[in-house]
N, C-alpha and C positions, 0 to 999 in steps of 0.2 A: 726461681726458676731461670735458667740459663736461655738467652734469647736463640742460641744456635740452633736448638731444636725448631722451634717455632719457623725460623727462616729456613731449614732445610725443607722441611715438610711443605710449607708453602712454595719454595722452590720447585721441588717434584711434581704439586698439581700444577704449577703456573707452566713448567716446561711440558709437562704431559698435555695441557691443553694447547701449547704452541703445537707440539708434533700432531696432536689429532686435528687442528685447524688446518695445517700444513697437507695432512692426507686428505682432507676435504677439496683443496683445490686441485688435487689430482684424482677426484673422484673415486677414491678408494671405498672399498665396503667397511664395515665396522670392524673386521678383523685386522685389515690392513692398516686402519686406523689406529689399532692398539699396538701392532707392531712398531710405526712409526713413533707413537706417543711413549712406547716404553724405552726405545731408541735415545729418543730425545731428553728423557727424563732420567735414564741411567748409565747412558753411554759415557759421559763425560766421568763420572764418579766411579764407574768401573774400571777405566783408563787408570785413572789416578789410584786407585786402592790397589791394581796390579804393579805399579811402578813404584811405590812406596812400601810394597810387601804388606800390606793388610789383608789379614785372610780370617774368615770369609769376607767378599768383598760387602760393602755397606747395604745392598739393598736384600740380602740372602736372609729369610726368616722374619723379614719386616713385613708384616700382614698390613700394617696401616698404610705404608708407602704403595703399597700394591692397590689396595684400595683406593687411594688417592688417583692413581694411575686410570683405574677402570671408571671412577666419579666423572674425570675429567673428559674420557672418551664419550662416555653416555650423554653429558651435558652437552658437548661439542655436535654429537650426532642430532640433537634436537635443536640446535642453533641455525637458524636460517636467515643469511643475508648475502647481500652482493659480493661480488668479486673483490670491488675496491675495498669494502669495510672490512673484508676477511684481511686483506692483507695489512691494512692499518693495525687491526686487531692483533694479527700475528706478530707484527714489529712491537707492538708495545708490550705483550706478554713476554715475547723473548728479550725485549731490554729488562724486564722487571727479574726475571729468569737469571739472567747473565748477573746480576747484582747479587742476587741471593747464593747462587752457586759459587760466585766466586768467595763470598766470605765463608760460607761452609766448606769449600774445597781446604782453604787455609786452615780452618780450625782443624779439620780432620788431618792436616800433614802435621799440625803441632802436636797432636796427639802421639804422632809416630818419630817423634824428635827430628822432625826434617828442619833444617836450619831456614832464617828468613826469607832469603832469597829464592830457594827451591820452593817454599810453601807459597810465595806468590805465583811460581810457574805452575804450581800443582792446582793453585786455584784457577788461574786462566784456564788450565786443562778441564777443570770440572766443570767451568761454566760454557766452554765454547766446543769442546768433542762431541757431546751430545747431538748438538744442532748440526756440526760437520757431518757425522755419522748420517742422522735422519735426511739432509740434504743430499747425500750420496744415494741413499736408498730410493729417495724420489727422482733422481737423476737430476737435479739442479746443481748449480755452481754454489758451493758453500759460501755463506756470509763471510766465514773465517778468511778465505782465500779472494775474495772480490778486492779487486785494488783499491786502495785509499781509504777504506771503511775503518773509522774507528770502532772495532769489534773487539778483538783481542787486548788491543790497546787500552779501551776503556777499561777492562777489567784489571788490566796491570796498573794502571793509575790508580784504581781504588784499591787494590792489594796493597801497594806501596804506601799510601796514605794509611791504610789499616795498620801495617807495621810501624809508622811513624807514631800513630795515635798511641800504640801500645808503650812504645820506648818513651814518649811523653807521659805516660802515667794516667792516659785518660781511662774512666771506667769501661769495663770490657764491653758491655752490652751496648754502650752509647758508641764505643768505636765499630762495634758490628753494624749497628743501624748506619752510621753516617759512611761506612765503606759500601753498603748497599746503595744509599743515595747517590753516592759520588759516581758509581758506575752507570746506574739508571740516567741520571743527568747528563753524563758526557755522551752516552749513546744515543739518547733523545735529542739533545742540544746539537750535537756534531751531525746528524741526520738533517735536521731543520735548517741549520745554518749551511749546510753542504761544505763541512770542514772535512778535510781529506789529507790522509799521509802524504808524504812526496813519493812519486814512484820511482823505480830503480832506474 
């Protein structure tokens, strides 16, 4: 079995959970939480599919993906904790989702004959634009635009590594797994060590 499907569905569940947690911090009701969860889980992939001409977009008629979003919202609605722990949970789930959606976005792009460079760009869009949309809906400054954050940069590095793994003849599923791990590691490590990009 190809590893990309488990990665994609896990990423949907994780990002939906991230969106639902974010909605909780803004004291939204369960419907508002579902909207933010849906935007976080599907926003980046929808924009990617529109750009590469994939029709219908990836979530249309996918009941499993929809069920995962609903489950994530329900689980989060029963999850009680303080605000500090909330923010830590959001950060870690978001980091995991970034890695998974970077790999999934690149693979989806390859299926539509997108070249290596633009496949990495599509992977970054898949991973980051759902969170961008959710942050805008919540009235927050998006992580994607925060100065110095290794956010999209982490996705790009992981994506380039994945392309290099493929060129080197690495087994497909191992390359996917390492791509996810690299993105997650860079995102978490850079945050903990306060590594930042130079400002303009």
